[in-house]
Every structure is written in structure tokens, then in C-alpha cells.
C-alpha positions in Angstrom: 76.3 108.5 36.5 76.7 110.9 39.4 77.8 108.0 41.7 80.4 107.0 39.2 81.7 110.6 38.9 81.8 111.0 42.7 83.6 107.7 43.1 86.2 108.7 40.4 86.8 112.1 42.2 87.2 110.3 45.5 89.8 107.9 44.0 91.6 110.8 42.3 91.6 112.8 45.6 93.0 109.9 47.5 95.7 109.3 44.9 96.7 112.9 45.0 97.0 112.9 48.8 99.0 109.6 48.7 101.3 111.1 46.1 101.9 114.2 48.2 102.7 112.0 51.2 105.3 110.1 49.1 107.2 113.3 48.2 110.1 114.6 50.3 109.7 117.8 52.2 112.2 119.5 49.8 110.1 118.4 46.8 106.9 119.7 48.5 108.7 123.0 49.3 109.6 123.3 45.6 106.1 122.5 44.5 104.2 124.6 47.0 106.4 127.4 48.3 109.2 128.2 45.9 107.0 129.9 43.4 106.8 132.8 45.9 109.8 132.3 48.2 112.0 131.0 45.4 114.1 127.8 45.6 116.8 129.7 47.5 114.4 131.1 50.1 115.2 134.7 49.3 111.6 135.6 48.6 110.5 138.4 46.3 110.5 141.6 48.4 109.4 143.6 45.4 106.2 141.5 45.3 105.7 141.5 49.0 107.1 138.0 49.7 109.7 138.1 52.5 113.0 136.3 52.6 113.5 133.3 54.9 117.2 133.8 55.9 117.7 135.7 59.1 113.9 135.8 59.7 112.0 132.5 59.6 113.8 131.0 62.6 113.1 134.2 64.6 109.4 134.1 63.6 109.2 130.3 64.5 110.7 131.0 67.9 107.7 133.2 68.8 104.3 131.6 69.7 102.3 134.0 67.7 104.8 133.7 64.9 104.2 130.0 64.7 100.5 130.6 64.3 101.2 133.2 61.6 103.3 130.7 59.7 100.3 128.3 59.5 98.2 131.0 57.9 100.5 132.3 55.1 98.8 131.8 51.7 100.9 128.9 50.6 100.2 127.0 53.8 96.5 127.7 54.4 95.5 127.0 50.8 97.6 124.0 49.8 96.5 120.4 49.4 99.1 118.9 51.8 98.1 117.2 55.0 99.2 118.5 58.3 102.0 115.9 58.6 103.4 117.1 55.2 103.0 120.8 56.2 105.0 120.1 59.4 107.7 118.4 57.4 108.0 121.3 54.9 108.1 123.8 57.8 110.9 121.8 59.4 112.7 121.7 56.1 112.4 125.5 55.9 113.6 125.9 59.5 116.6 123.6 58.9 117.5 125.3 55.6 117.1 129.0 56.6 116.1 129.2 60.2 118.9 127.6 62.1 116.8 124.6 63.1 114.7 125.5 66.1 111.7 123.7 67.6 110.2 121.4 65.0 106.6 121.6 64.0 104.4 118.5 64.6 101.3 117.5 62.6 99.3 118.1 65.8 100.6 121.6 66.2 99.9 122.4 62.5 96.3 121.1 63.0 95.9 123.3 66.1 97.4 126.4 64.7 95.6 126.2 61.4 92.3 126.0 63.3 93.0 129.4 65.0 90.8 132.1 63.2 93.0 134.7 61.5 91.1 137.6 60.0 94.1 139.2 58.3 97.4 137.4 57.7 99.0 140.8 56.9 97.9 142.3 60.2 99.1 139.2 62.0 102.5 139.4 60.3 102.8 143.1 61.4 101.8 142.1 65.0 104.5 139.4 65.0 107.1 141.9 63.7 106.2 144.5 66.3 106.3 141.9 69.1 109.8 140.8 68.0 111.0 144.4 67.4 110.0 145.2 71.0 112.5 142.6 72.1 115.2 144.0 69.7 114.7 141.3 67.1 114.4 142.3 63.4 113.0 140.2 60.6 112.7 140.6 56.8 110.8 143.6 55.5 107.2 143.0 54.6 106.0 145.8 52.2 102.3 145.0 52.3 100.2 148.1 53.2 
């Protein structure tokens, strides 16, 4: 009985991964990111979710910012593979970040493996680093 259940779960898991791979980056954005960042990318500042326009491209242009992006809740906890995450990130950069250097699956794998104790603290560090260079990004009202 247990083997049958384990086999069924394995098949279901593989089917779910295959289905995610068949979706477009825009569809994966809508399914995994738009609940917080909204379909238009404007976020929900009142809920602590920053907007993408005029920010995400600046964050992605910073090495530490790219690591931060791989640790936001919707990225670190989703079921997408690294190839799909890279594709969604590139969709976001194209839509709201002015393009920029695209993410690769290998980069996603490497940056997701970096230990991050607090994504809030990391976001603040990225914002401070950018501000020191005169670059402003969207407000982030987390304490």
C-alpha cells in the first residue's frame, strides 16, 4: 500500500513539474507572483510588497540585489524549477526593469543556495548600497 501511494505521489509530482515547464513565463508570473505584486507589477505597498517599475531593474543590476531576488518569498518557496524561475525573472525584467542582464538557470541555482538569514535585512542592505550610489528604489515598509 505504501509503495503504491509513494509511486502515485511521485507520478503526481513529476506531472506537476512537467505542467509548470509547459507554461509561459507570463503565466507562471500570474500564478506565482501576481498575488502579491499584482498583474501590473505595482505591488501592494500598504502590505509591504514593493512595486517593480523603476526598481526591479536597478536591483537586478546589483550583484547582491540579484541574490536578494532569488530569496523573496515567492521565489524561494515556489514549486518551479530553476529554469522556470529564470524565465519568470527575465519576464519581470523585460516588463518592468528595462531588460538588463538575463538570469540563467545556473545563476538561479547558485544564488538560491546562498544562505540568507533575513530577506528583509538583505533588502535593506541592497537599498542602502544602491542609495549610496544615488540610486533609489521602491519603498519597502517592513520594520
